[in-house]
Each structure stands twice: as C-alpha cells, then as structure tokens.
C-alpha positions in Angstrom: 1.5 18.1 -14.8 3.7 20.7 -16.5 7.1 22.0 -15.6 7.4 25.2 -13.6 8.4 27.1 -16.7 4.9 26.6 -18.2 3.0 27.3 -15.0 0.3 25.6 -13.1 -2.5 28.0 -12.5 -4.9 25.8 -14.5 -4.6 23.3 -11.6 -5.9 26.0 -9.2 -9.0 26.2 -11.4 -9.2 22.4 -11.3 -9.1 22.7 -7.5 -12.0 25.1 -7.5 -14.0 22.7 -9.6 -13.1 19.9 -7.2 -14.3 22.0 -4.3 -17.6 22.8 -6.1 -18.3 19.2 -6.9 -17.6 18.1 -3.3 -20.1 20.7 -2.1 -22.5 19.5 -4.8 -22.5 16.0 -3.5 -22.6 17.0 0.2 -25.8 18.9 -0.5 -27.2 16.1 -2.6 -26.5 13.2 -0.2 -27.9 14.6 3.1 -31.4 13.4 2.4 -30.4 9.9 1.5 -28.3 9.5 4.7 -31.2 10.8 6.8 -33.8 8.7 4.8 -34.0 5.8 7.2 -34.7 8.2 10.1 -37.0 10.6 8.1 -38.9 7.6 6.7 -39.8 6.6 10.3 -40.5 10.1 11.5 -42.9 10.9 8.6 -44.1 7.3 7.8 -42.7 7.3 4.2 -43.0 4.1 2.1 -40.3 3.2 -0.5 -42.6 4.7 -3.1 -42.9 7.9 -1.2 -39.1 8.2 -0.9 -38.8 7.3 -4.6 -41.2 10.1 -5.5 -39.1 12.6 -3.5 -35.9 11.5 -5.2 -37.6 11.4 -8.5 -38.6 15.0 -8.3 -34.9 15.9 -7.9 -34.0 13.8 -10.8 -36.8 14.9 -13.1 -36.2 18.6 -12.3 -32.5 18.1 -12.7 -33.1 16.5 -16.2 -35.3 19.4 -17.4 -33.0 22.0 -16.0 -30.0 20.4 -17.7 -31.6 20.9 -21.0 -31.5 24.7 -20.6 -28.6 25.3 -18.2 -26.0 24.4 -20.7 -27.3 27.0 -23.1 -27.5 29.4 -20.2 -23.8 28.8 -19.3 -22.7 29.2 -23.0 -24.7 32.4 -23.2 -23.5 34.3 -20.1 -20.1 32.7 -19.5 -18.7 30.2 -17.0 -17.9 32.7 -14.2 -21.3 34.2 -13.7 -23.3 31.1 -14.5 -21.3 28.8 -12.1 -21.7 31.3 -9.3 -25.4 31.6 -9.9 -25.8 27.8 -9.9 -24.0 27.4 -6.5 -26.1 30.2 -5.0 -29.4 28.5 -6.1 -28.4 25.0 -4.9 -27.2 26.3 -1.6 -30.6 28.0 -1.1 -32.3 24.8 -2.1 -30.3 22.9 0.5 -31.3 25.4 3.1 -35.0 24.9 2.2 -34.9 21.3 3.3 -34.4 22.4 7.0 -37.8 24.1 6.7 -39.5 21.4 4.6 -42.4 21.0 7.1 -43.5 24.7 7.2 -43.0 24.8 3.4 -45.2 21.8 3.0 -47.8 23.4 5.3 -47.8 26.6 3.1 -48.2 24.4 0.0 -51.2 22.6 1.6 -52.8 26.0 2.3 -52.6 26.6 -1.4 -54.6 23.5 -2.1 -51.8 21.0 -2.9 -53.1 17.7 -1.7 -49.7 16.1 -0.8 -48.7 15.2 2.7 -47.0 18.1 4.4 -43.5 16.6 4.7 -43.5 15.0 1.3 -44.6 18.3 -0.4 -42.0 20.3 1.5 -39.1 18.0 0.6 -40.3 17.8 -3.0 -40.2 21.5 -3.5 -36.8 21.8 -1.8 -35.4 18.9 -3.9 -36.6 20.7 -7.1 -34.8 24.0 -6.2 -31.7 22.0 -5.2 -31.8 20.3 -8.6 -32.1 23.5 -10.6 -29.0 24.8 -9.0 -27.0 21.5 -9.1 -27.8 21.0 -12.8 -25.2 23.7 -13.5 -22.3 22.0 -11.8 -21.1 19.6 -14.5 -21.8 21.7 -17.6 -20.0 24.6 -16.1 -17.1 22.5 -14.8 -16.7 20.7 -18.1 -16.7 24.1 -20.0 -14.1 25.5 -17.5 -12.0 22.4 -18.1 -12.2 22.9 -21.9 -11.2 26.5 -21.4 -8.2 25.8 -19.2 -6.8 22.4 -20.3 -5.4 21.0 -23.6 -7.1 17.9 -24.8 -4.3 15.6 -23.5 -5.0 16.7 -19.9 -8.7 17.1 -19.9 -9.8 13.6 -18.9 -7.2 13.7 -16.1 -8.4 17.1 -14.9 -12.1 15.9 -15.2 -11.1 12.8 -13.2 -9.7 15.1 -10.5 -12.6 17.4 -10.2 -15.1 14.6 -10.6 -13.5 12.9 -7.6 -15.0 15.7 -5.6 -18.2 13.8 -5.9 -16.5 10.9 -4.1 -15.0 13.2 -1.4 -18.5 14.7 -0.8 -20.0 11.2 -0.6 -17.3 10.2 1.9 -17.6 13.4 4.1 -21.4 13.2 4.1 -21.8 9.9 6.0 -18.9 10.8 8.4 -20.5 14.2 9.3 -24.2 14.3 8.5 -25.5 11.5 10.9 -23.4 12.9 13.7 -24.8 16.5 13.1 -28.3 15.1 12.9 -28.1 13.1 16.1 -26.3 16.0 18.0 -28.3 19.0 16.8 -31.2 17.7 14.8 -31.7 16.8 11.1 -32.5 20.4 10.2 -29.0 21.6 11.2 -27.4 19.1 8.8 -29.1 20.8 5.9 -28.2 24.3 7.1 -24.5 23.4 7.7 -23.9 22.0 4.2 -25.8 25.0 2.6 -23.4 27.4 4.3 -20.3 25.8 2.6 -21.6 26.9 -0.8 -21.3 30.5 0.2 -17.6 30.0 0.9 -17.0 28.6 -2.5 -18.9 31.5 -4.2 -16.5 34.0 -2.7 -13.4 32.0 -3.8 -14.8 31.6 -7.3 -15.3 35.4 -7.7 -11.8 36.1 -6.6 -9.8 33.4 -8.6 -11.7 32.6 -11.7 -11.7 34.3 -15.1 -11.4 33.1 -18.7 -7.8 32.4 -19.8 -7.7 35.4 -22.0 -8.6 37.7 -19.1 -6.8 35.8 -16.3 -4.0 38.1 -15.0 -2.6 35.2 -12.9 -2.0 33.1 -16.0 1.4 33.5 -17.6 2.0 33.6 -21.4 3.7 30.2 -21.5 0.8 28.5 -19.8 -1.7 30.3 -21.9 0.1 29.1 -25.0 0.3 25.5 -23.6 -3.5 25.5 -23.0 -4.1 26.4 -26.7 -1.3 24.1 -28.0 -3.5 21.4 -29.5 -6.3 23.5 -30.8 -7.2 22.9 -34.4 -6.2 26.1 -36.3 -9.1 25.9 -38.8 -11.6 25.7 -36.0 -10.2 28.5 -33.7 -12.7 31.2 -34.9 -15.6 28.7 -34.8 -14.7 27.8 -31.1 -16.3 31.1 -30.1 -19.6 30.6 -31.9 -22.2 28.5 -30.2 -23.9 26.0 -32.5 -27.7 26.3 -32.6 -29.4 24.0 -30.1 -31.5 22.1 -32.6 -28.4 21.9 -34.8 -26.7 20.0 -32.1 -29.5 17.4 -32.0 -28.7 16.6 -35.6 -25.3 15.0 -34.8 -24.8 11.4 -33.8 -22.1 12.6 -31.4 -24.8 14.4 -29.3 -27.0 11.3 -29.2 -24.1 9.0 -28.4 -23.2 11.1 -25.4 -26.9 11.4 -24.3 -27.4 7.7 -24.5 -24.3 7.0 -22.5 -25.7 9.4 -19.8 -29.1 7.9 -19.9 -27.9 4.4 -19.4 -25.4 5.0 -16.6 -26.3 8.2 -14.6 -29.2 6.4 -13.0 -26.8 3.7 -11.7 -24.8 6.2 -9.8 -27.8 7.9 -8.4 -29.2 4.5 -7.4 -26.1 3.9 -5.4 -26.2 7.4 -3.9 -29.9 7.5 -2.9 -30.7 3.9 -2.1 -27.6 2.4 -0.4 -28.4 3.8 3.0 -31.9 2.3 2.8 -30.4 -1.0 1.5 -28.1 -1.3 4.5 -30.9 -0.4 6.8 -33.4 -2.9 5.2 -31.0 -5.8 4.6 -28.8 -5.6 7.7 -30.8 -3.6 10.2 -28.2 -0.8 10.3 -29.0 2.6 11.9 -28.2 6.0 10.5 -24.8 6.2 12.3 -24.0 2.5 11.7 -23.8 3.1 7.9 -21.2 5.9 8.1 -18.1 3.6 8.0 -19.3 1.3 5.2 -20.4 4.2 3.0 -17.2 6.1 3.7 -15.1 3.0 2.7 -17.2 2.5 -0.5 -17.0 6.1 -1.7 -13.2 6.2 -0.8 -12.9 3.4 -3.4 -14.6 5.6 -6.0 -11.8 8.2 -5.8 -9.4 5.6 -7.3 -11.8 5.1 -10.2 -12.3 8.8 -10.8 -8.6 9.8 -10.9 -7.4 6.5 -12.4 -10.1 6.5 -15.0 -9.1 10.1 -16.0 -5.5 9.0 -16.5 -6.3 5.6 -18.2 -6.9 7.0 -21.8 -3.3 8.4 -21.8 -2.1 4.7 -22.0 -3.7 4.4 -25.4 -2.9 7.9 -26.6 0.8 7.3 -26.0 0.5 4.4 -28.4 -0.7 6.6 -31.2 -4.5 6.7 -30.7 -6.5 9.9 -30.9 -7.8 11.3 -27.6 -11.4 10.2 -28.6 -10.3 6.7 -29.7 -8.1 6.4 -26.5 -11.1 7.3 -24.4 -13.4 4.8 -26.0 -10.9 2.0 -25.6 -10.5 2.9 -21.9 -14.3 3.0 -21.5 -14.7 -0.5 -23.0 -12.2 -1.9 -20.4 -13.9 0.1 -17.6 -17.4 -1.2 -18.7 -16.5 -4.8 -17.6 -15.8 -3.9 -14.0 -19.4 -3.2 -12.9 -20.3 -6.9 -13.6 -18.9 -7.7 -10.2 -22.1 -6.1 -8.7 -23.9 -9.2 -9.9 -22.3 -11.0 -7.0 -23.5 -8.5 -4.3 -26.6 -10.4 -3.3 -25.3 -13.9 -3.8 -22.4 -13.1 -1.4 -24.5 -10.9 0.9 -24.8 -13.8 3.4 -21.1 -13.4 4.3 -22.0 -10.0 5.9 -22.5 -6.5 4.7 -18.9 -5.9 3.8 -19.2 -8.2 0.8 -21.8 -6.2 -1.0 -20.3 -2.9 0.1 -16.9 -3.8 -1.4 -18.4 -5.2 -4.6 -20.7 -2.2 -5.1 -17.7 0.0 -4.3 -15.9 -1.6 -7.3 -19.0 -0.9 -9.5 -19.3 2.7 -8.2 -15.6 3.2 -8.8 -15.9 2.0 -12.3 -18.8 4.4 -12.8 -16.6 7.4 -11.8 -13.9 6.2 -14.2 -16.5 5.9 -17.0 -18.0 9.3 -16.2 -14.6 11.1 -16.3 -14.1 9.9 -19.8 -17.7 10.2 -21.0 -17.8 13.9 -20.1 -14.5 14.5 -21.9 -15.7 13.0 -25.2 -17.9 16.2 -25.6 -14.9 18.5 -25.4 -13.0 16.2 -27.8 -15.7 16.5 -30.5 -17.5 19.9 -30.1 -16.4 23.5 -30.2 -15.7 25.1 -26.7 -18.6 27.5 -27.1 -21.0 24.6 -27.5 -19.6 22.2 -24.8 -22.0 23.2 -22.0 -25.0 22.9 -24.3 -24.1 19.4 -25.3 -23.3 18.4 -21.7 -26.8 19.9 -20.8 -28.5 17.8 -23.4 -26.7 14.7 -22.1 -27.4 15.7 -18.5 -31.1 15.8 -19.3 -30.9 12.3 -20.7 -29.0 11.2 -17.6 -31.6 12.8 -15.3 -34.4 10.9 -17.1 -32.5 7.8 -16.7 -32.2 8.6 -13.0 -35.9 9.1 -12.7 -36.5 5.7 -14.4 -34.2 3.9 -12.1 -35.5 5.6 -9.0 -39.2 5.0 -9.8 -38.5 1.4 -10.9 -36.6 0.8 -7.7 -39.4 2.1 -5.5 -42.0 0.0 -7.3 -39.8 -3.2 -7.2 -38.8 -2.8 -3.5 -42.4 -2.2 -2.4 -43.7 -5.1 -4.5 -41.1 -7.6 -3.5 -41.0 -6.3 0.1 -44.7 -7.0 0.5 -44.0 -10.6 -0.5 -41.2 -10.9 2.0 -38.7 -11.1 -0.9 -36.9 -7.8 -0.7 -33.6 -9.4 -1.4 -34.9 -10.5 -4.8 -35.8 -6.9 -5.6 -32.3 -5.7 -4.9 -30.9 -8.5 -7.0 -32.9 -7.3 -10.0 -31.7 -3.7 -9.5 -28.1 -4.7 -9.0 -28.3 -6.7 -12.2 -29.5 -3.8 -14.2 -26.7 -1.6 -12.7 -24.1 -4.1 -13.6 -25.0 -4.5 -17.3 -25.8 -0.8 -18.1 -22.2 0.2 -19.1 -21.6 -2.5 -21.7 -24.9 -1.8 -23.4 -24.1 2.0 -23.4 -20.7 1.5 -24.9 -22.0 -0.7 -27.7 -24.6 1.8 -28.7 -22.2 4.8 -28.4 -19.6 3.0 -30.6 -22.3 2.1 -33.1 -23.4 5.8 -33.4 -19.8 7.2 -33.6 -17.6 4.5 -34.9 -14.7 6.9 -35.4 -13.5 10.3 -34.3 -14.9 13.3 -36.2 -14.6 16.9 -35.0 -17.8 19.0 -35.2 -17.4 22.4 -36.7 
C-alpha cells in the first residue's frame, strides 16, 4: 500500500467491492448447500438439479453480454447499485419458489412446480449477479494504477471465498433452525445494507471529495498520455470483437469459469453422494476448502509483482504468473484415487485446485484493464463473462448427464473422476490458447 502522504481512500473502495463480492457468493451458494435436502424434498434427479443451475449460468452468460455495456453507459455507481438490488430481489424469490412455480403452471408452463419456481428465481438472481465483476473491475481500473490492480482485484475477489466460507457455516444452521426459506430471505437482506454504503461512499475519482490530490495523481500516475482522451470513449461493441485480446480473455473465461462453478454447485452433492454427509456435516469441510481459496486469491493478485520487479510489463508479468498457477490444478487428478483415505483427501486437493482458480481469476480479469481503455473495460469483461457463463452451462449439463449415467450403473465415482480430470487440465489449455492469440503486450486504443 501507499504511504500516508499519498492517501489510502482507494482501499476503502476496494473494501466495498470485497463486501459486494462476499454478498454475491452468499446469495449464489445457498441453493447448492441446500441441494441435498431440497433434492429429497422435491424428488430432484441430478439432471433436474443440473437444469436449475444451468438456468442460472445460461442467464448469467447472456446478461453478461449486455451488462458490461450497460455499466459503461450509465457509470459504475448507478449500475452497481442496480445490479445488487436486482440480485437481492432474486435471492428473495427463492423463498417463494413453490408459489411462484404454481403461478407459472397456471400460465401453462409444463414444468414441475418447485423446479419452475427455482428456475425463474435463479434467472433473476443471475441477471443481477452478472453486474458484479464487470462493475468491480471497472471500479478497480478507475481507482488503482496498473501496478496495484491485480492485488486489488485479488483482495475483492477473495470476497467470493469469504462468501463461500460463511455460507456453509450459516446457511445449513439457519435452514435447520428456521426453515430453508429463511436462509434465502436472510442473505437477500444483506444486499440492502451494501446498497446504502455504496451510495454514501462511492463516486468516480474526479468527483470523490474524500480523495486527496496526491492520491488522485498517484492513481493516474501510470496512464499513457497519448491515450488519456481515448480512455473516456467506449469502443463500439462489434469493434471489440475484432481484437484478439478480447477473444483471448473470452476463451480463458470459457475454459475456467465452469470449473469454479462446478466446485461451487456440485461439491455439496459430491460429499453427500460419496461420503453420505448431511447438510450440516458438510459445513466444516467446505469452510476449510474455501478458506484455502483466500490464499490463492490474494497471493495470486500479488504474484505478478514478482515478475514486474524484474523488468516485465504488467501484462507479461501476469501471463508468466498465470502459467505457474495453471499447473497447480493438476493435483485434482488425485482427488478420486486418494478418496479412499477419507473425505479430507479430496477436500484438500480440490481446495488447492480451487485456490489456484482464484489466483488465476484475479490475473485474468486484470489483463483486460491492462490492454483496453477504461471506458471499455466493463464491456470486455461482459463479453468474457458471457463466454464463462456458457462454459459453466456446458460443465453443469455435462456433469448432470455423466452423474446420472454412471450413477445408474453404480459407478458414480468414475463420473466424478471424469469431471475432476476436465477441471484439472482446463487451465493449461486456456493459457496456451491465450498466449497463442496474444503473444505479446499491445495496448488497444
């Protein structure tokens, strides 16, 4: 961080982004934690559950295509507040999924009541949540110089891990004590608190009265003079698709986002299916696993500085760091072979893989602000987010099909081995293609 003479208000903004991302993942994870119990209550198959999660991912993907442009058009402050309001309402809808499903059936939608209600609720949640990362990355580009962006991204991105830790420690207990509906209502209410804080403390640096002149100058210290005017002009959306840099980011998201969502949505069911664990039993293993991911998120954000200090550009430093990080998920290949030692073996190995994902993600996001003007950052993140969402749909649907098929043969463990293998190898494939598309740094103007 900077010395007191420069000021540290930008870290207050980073704290708000951290809080938002924590709430984002709290809301997102409630369903997966309650999935074993809800599957029994409503008689869902693995494919039914996959369809519900796929609705979230598909809607998230489509929304990401447009939300980035929406954020670039109306500004970070209004857009982020709107996004959190929508996703908090979507989280609340889950508590009333059955009456919502009943109303949908009355309209002639031939889907079982509970499935229909949860699908619509997940869709609304996805529309709101799609705004989190494009808005957060844009705010980071506005408030941090390039040398600090991946570290700041790593910090706010660790909110995903905190949300993933808090959820298994609180949601099962709330559900057992007051019912599963209350769990959804409680996490929805937290979003309203964030919206109030955001309105009070956020504004763009040029309008931020709490930001001193030295810190404002420090934030702009590594801007490229020739591109300053262009930073304020969003590039046309179809123009962005003409750059290899856009496709490199999108491919990296497509290959790896689905891995994280697989861990998030399917691990509770994995522990229940493989080890007979109940909703409350899984709280400690998941809390430990997601605690590990905090190390990856913050450490991964710091890691590129190791290369930058040795003379590499921010982009080259990030790509070197991402190559090293891409080897760590290979340990997930051992999750099933060592599963006979007890559930802690796969939990810890998957924890290393999930931690590597967060380190990868912190750097992948920051490559966008390295290469694109600030006014277009959210649009590019949105395009990549759509690709990541489609990757998530692919992984979720593939997982549901594989688990039902191999489960019917009494070979569910083989199904998980296949999925864990895909998760382990995805990062190296993504890095090779990204490096092929963008072999060296080039700023887009």
